[in-house]
C-alpha positions in Angstrom: -66.6 -9.1 122.4 -65.2 -8.5 119.0 -62.8 -11.1 117.6 -59.2 -9.9 117.5 -57.4 -11.1 114.5 -54.4 -13.3 115.4 -51.3 -12.7 113.3 -50.3 -15.6 111.1 -46.7 -16.5 112.1 -46.0 -17.9 108.6 -46.8 -14.6 107.0 -45.7 -12.0 109.5 -42.4 -10.3 109.0 -39.6 -11.9 111.1 -38.3 -9.5 113.7 -34.8 -8.4 113.4 -34.1 -10.0 116.7 -35.1 -13.5 115.6 -32.7 -16.4 115.3 -32.4 -15.8 111.5 -30.5 -12.6 112.0 -29.1 -12.9 115.5 -25.3 -13.2 115.5 -23.5 -15.1 118.2 -21.9 -12.9 120.9 -18.1 -12.9 121.1 -18.3 -15.1 124.1 -20.5 -17.6 122.3 -18.2 -17.6 119.3 -15.2 -18.2 121.6 -17.0 -21.1 123.3 -17.8 -22.6 119.9 -14.2 -22.4 118.7 -13.0 -24.1 121.9 -15.6 -26.9 121.6 -14.6 -27.5 118.0 -10.9 -27.4 119.0 -11.4 -29.9 121.8 -13.0 -32.4 119.3 -10.1 -32.0 116.9 -7.6 -32.2 119.7 -9.1 -35.5 120.9 -8.8 -36.9 117.4 -5.2 -35.8 117.2 -4.1 -37.2 120.5 -5.8 -40.5 119.8 -4.0 -40.7 116.5 -0.4 -39.9 117.7 1.8 -38.6 120.5 2.1 -34.8 120.4 3.8 -32.1 122.4 1.9 -28.9 123.4 4.2 -27.0 121.1 3.2 -29.2 118.2 -0.5 -28.8 119.0 -0.2 -25.1 119.5 1.3 -24.7 116.0 -1.3 -27.0 114.5 -4.3 -25.2 116.0 -2.8 -21.7 115.9 -3.2 -21.0 119.6 -0.8 -20.5 122.5 0.7 -23.4 124.4 -1.2 -22.3 127.5 -4.5 -22.7 125.7 -3.5 -26.2 124.7 -2.6 -27.0 128.3 -6.0 -25.8 129.4 -7.6 -27.9 126.7 -5.8 -31.0 127.8 -7.0 -30.4 131.4 -10.5 -30.0 130.0 -10.3 -33.3 128.2 -9.2 -34.9 131.5 -12.2 -33.3 133.2 -14.4 -34.9 130.5 -13.1 -38.4 131.5 -10.6 -38.9 128.8 -7.4 -40.8 129.9 -4.7 -38.4 128.9 -1.3 -40.1 129.1 1.9 -38.0 129.5 5.0 -39.6 128.0 8.7 -38.7 128.2 9.7 -35.7 126.2 6.5 -33.9 127.3 4.4 -35.7 124.7 0.7 -36.5 125.3 -1.7 -39.1 123.9 -5.1 -40.5 124.5 -5.8 -44.3 124.1 -8.5 -45.0 121.6 -10.6 -48.0 122.5 -12.6 -49.7 119.7 -12.9 -48.8 116.0 -15.8 -46.3 116.1 -15.8 -44.2 112.9 -18.1 -41.4 111.9 -20.3 -42.3 108.9 -18.3 -40.3 106.3 -15.0 -41.8 107.7 -16.4 -45.3 107.6 -17.5 -44.9 103.9 -14.1 -43.4 103.0 -12.3 -46.2 104.7 -14.6 -48.8 103.0 -14.0 -47.3 99.6 -10.2 -47.2 100.0 -10.0 -50.8 101.3 -12.4 -52.0 98.6 -10.1 -50.4 95.9 -7.0 -52.2 97.4 -8.9 -55.5 97.6 -10.0 -55.5 94.0 -6.8 -54.3 92.5 -4.2 -56.1 94.6 -3.7 -59.8 94.9 -2.2 -59.4 98.4 -3.9 -59.3 101.8 -7.1 -60.7 100.4 -8.4 -62.1 103.7 -7.4 -59.1 105.7 -9.0 -56.7 103.3 -12.2 -58.8 103.2 -12.4 -59.0 107.0 -11.8 -55.2 107.4 -14.5 -54.5 104.9 -16.9 -56.7 106.8 -16.0 -55.0 110.2 -16.5 -51.5 108.8 -19.8 -52.4 107.2 -21.1 -53.5 110.6 -20.8 -50.0 111.9 -23.1 -48.7 109.1 -26.9 -48.8 108.7 -28.3 -52.1 107.5 -30.0 -50.3 104.6 -26.7 -49.7 102.9 -24.7 -52.6 104.4 -26.1 -55.2 101.9 -25.2 -53.0 98.9 -21.7 -52.4 100.2 -20.9 -56.1 100.8 -22.5 -57.2 97.6 -20.1 -55.0 95.7 -17.0 -56.9 97.0 -15.9 -59.5 94.5 -13.5 -62.4 95.1 -10.2 -61.5 93.4 -8.9 -65.1 93.5 -5.9 -64.2 95.7 -4.1 -67.0 97.6 -3.8 -66.7 101.4 0.0 -67.0 101.2 0.8 -63.2 101.6 -2.0 -63.0 104.2 -0.1 -65.3 106.5 3.0 -63.3 106.0 1.2 -60.1 106.9 0.0 -61.7 110.2 3.6 -62.4 111.2 4.8 -58.9 110.2 2.0 -57.4 112.2 2.8 -59.5 115.2 6.5 -58.6 115.0 5.7 -54.9 114.8 3.0 -54.8 117.5 4.9 -57.1 119.9 8.3 -55.6 119.2 9.8 -58.9 118.1 12.6 -59.2 115.5 11.4 -60.8 112.3 13.5 -63.5 110.7 13.0 -64.2 106.9 14.6 -65.0 103.6 14.2 -62.6 100.7 13.8 -63.4 97.0 15.5 -60.7 95.1 14.1 -59.5 91.7 16.8 -61.5 89.9 15.5 -64.7 91.6 18.4 -65.0 94.0 17.3 -66.1 97.5 19.0 -64.0 100.2 18.8 -65.9 103.5 19.0 -64.9 107.2 17.6 -61.4 107.2 16.7 -59.9 110.6 14.2 -57.0 110.6 13.0 -54.6 113.3 9.7 -53.5 111.7 9.2 -49.8 111.6 6.4 -49.3 109.1 4.1 -50.9 106.5 3.4 -49.0 103.2 1.2 -49.8 100.3 2.7 -48.8 96.9 0.6 -46.4 94.9 1.8 -48.0 91.6 0.9 -51.6 92.3 -1.0 -51.5 95.6 1.4 -54.2 96.9 2.4 -54.0 100.6 6.0 -53.3 101.6 7.7 -53.6 104.9 10.1 -50.9 106.1 12.5 -51.4 109.0 16.0 -51.8 110.3 17.7 -54.8 108.7 20.2 -55.4 111.5 22.2 -58.4 110.3 23.5 -57.5 106.8 23.7 -53.7 106.4 22.5 -52.2 109.6 20.3 -49.8 107.6 16.6 -49.0 107.3 15.4 -50.8 104.2 12.3 -51.6 102.3 11.1 -55.2 101.4 8.2 -56.3 99.2 6.0 -58.5 101.4 5.4 -61.1 98.6 9.1 -61.7 98.3 9.6 -62.4 102.0 9.6 -66.1 102.6 10.2 -68.5 105.6 9.1 -65.9 108.1 9.4 -66.5 111.8 9.4 -64.5 115.0 12.6 -64.3 116.9 12.9 -64.3 120.7 14.8 -61.1 120.4 12.9 -57.9 121.0 13.5 -54.3 120.0 12.2 -50.8 120.8 10.9 -48.4 118.1 13.4 -45.9 116.9 12.0 -42.5 118.2 14.0 -40.7 115.4 12.3 -42.7 112.6 9.8 -40.5 110.8 7.9 -42.3 108.0 6.9 -39.0 106.4 10.6 -38.0 106.1 11.6 -41.5 105.0 9.0 -41.5 102.2 9.2 -37.8 101.4 10.9 -38.4 98.0 9.1 -41.7 97.3 6.8 -42.0 94.3 5.8 -45.4 95.7 7.9 -46.9 98.4 11.5 -46.2 97.3 12.6 -43.5 99.8 15.0 -42.6 102.4 17.9 -42.1 100.0 18.9 -40.0 97.0 16.2 -38.5 94.9 16.0 -36.8 91.5 13.8 -34.0 90.2 12.2 -34.7 86.8 10.8 -32.0 84.6 7.9 -33.0 82.4 5.9 -31.0 79.8 2.2 -32.0 79.4 0.3 -31.3 76.2 -2.8 -29.1 76.4 -5.2 -32.0 76.1 -3.7 -33.5 79.3 -3.2 -30.3 81.2 -6.6 -30.3 82.9 -6.0 -33.8 84.2 -2.6 -33.2 85.7 -3.7 -29.9 87.2 -6.4 -31.8 89.1 -3.5 -32.9 91.4 -3.2 -36.0 93.5 0.5 -36.5 92.6 3.1 -36.6 95.4 6.1 -34.4 95.3 4.8 -32.4 92.3 5.4 -28.7 91.6 3.8 -26.6 88.9 6.4 -24.6 87.0 4.6 -23.1 84.0 1.2 -23.0 82.5 0.8 -21.6 79.0 -1.5 -24.0 77.3 1.1 -26.7 77.9 1.8 -27.5 81.6 5.3 -28.0 82.9 5.8 -29.8 86.2 8.6 -31.0 88.4 8.3 -34.4 90.1 10.7 -35.5 92.8 11.2 -39.2 93.2 13.6 -41.7 94.8 16.1 -43.5 92.6 17.4 -47.0 92.6 21.0 -48.3 92.2 21.0 -47.5 88.5 20.2 -43.8 89.2 16.7 -44.0 87.7 13.4 -43.2 89.3 11.9 -46.7 88.5 8.6 -46.0 90.3 8.1 -42.8 88.3 8.8 -44.1 84.8 5.6 -46.2 84.4 3.6 -43.1 85.4 5.4 -41.0 82.7 4.9 -43.6 80.1 1.2 -44.0 80.9 0.6 -40.5 79.3 1.9 -41.7 75.9 2.5 -38.8 73.5 0.8 -36.3 75.9 3.9 -36.0 78.1 7.5 -35.3 77.3 10.4 -35.7 79.8 12.6 -32.7 79.5 15.3 -33.4 82.2 17.5 -34.7 83.6 19.2 -36.3 80.5 19.5 -39.8 81.9 15.8 -40.0 82.8 14.8 -38.5 79.4 17.0 -41.1 77.6 15.5 -44.0 79.6 12.0 -42.7 78.8 12.8 -42.3 75.1 14.4 -45.7 75.1 11.2 -47.4 76.4 9.2 -45.6 73.7 11.6 -46.5 70.9 11.8 -50.2 71.9 8.0 -50.4 72.0 7.8 -48.8 68.5 10.5 -51.0 67.1 8.8 -54.1 68.4 5.3 -53.4 67.3 5.5 -50.9 64.4 5.9 -53.5 61.6 4.8 -53.5 58.0 1.6 -55.3 57.1 3.4 -58.1 55.1 5.8 -58.6 58.0 2.9 -58.9 60.4 1.2 -61.4 58.1 4.4 -63.6 57.9 4.7 -63.5 61.7 1.2 -64.7 62.1 1.4 -67.4 59.4 
């Protein structure tokens, strides 16, 4: 019998019906979309309480679809909890992170550990815990990159008490050392939130200070002394929204009056500022120069104290245009620096002799 040549599958043309050109059917596409939505919905409900209306808007589907998805998650064995106000959540047990999430978290905490003197032991412990979820082949490199920043454990102990107060719903008693050195005693705080300042990476505690002003206030953790837990308890304020409270904060000053500052950046700085990453920033004009508006909270003097160091860091490549009081404060800092350091050579020689 004659040999029949067998077609080489590596050289034969691929039929039009192969997997390379086959498109998913509408039913397959719909199933894929739902599967992906269920994964994202699980993450969302493990992160926070949500109503079906919130979820429907987030995922751009009808509320009935979200209700069916919630029932599907229940059918998959997830413990979906229904709260008052028709909110849902799913408890998350453990700290399992996906590889990319673990690396992102590790990088962020490592940055805070190396550039902030606070929370040294907590950051170090968190880095170690995250590294244990990653393969051994990269774990040694990650942990070898962490250097001792020489921080004292003082603030670490304070953080433990703040965390206990927040998680257990206990009122926190403390004294507060104000920037002028004055010690303000007898503060009583219902902790609502903890925020790390983007300007100095220092932790701040936000909550209802119920004894003195009866207002939501922000306290720098390193200035809180003589901390203790009260026997009094409190319930979280359901109306407190950290996003709204910090919406006009350049760092941690928020929840009050804000100001909009217009800044012109020189062409050599334009590409850097256009890369983004700045909160509450709006592009106004781009014509070689770049003009932007920054919204920031103000202190008792009416100035955006947290924004000013950022503006000054650009040197001659940024000019504050408005409002007048912020422009004058910015110019005043530049003039004082020039007057202090721009001296004649003979004057400098006499100063050093």
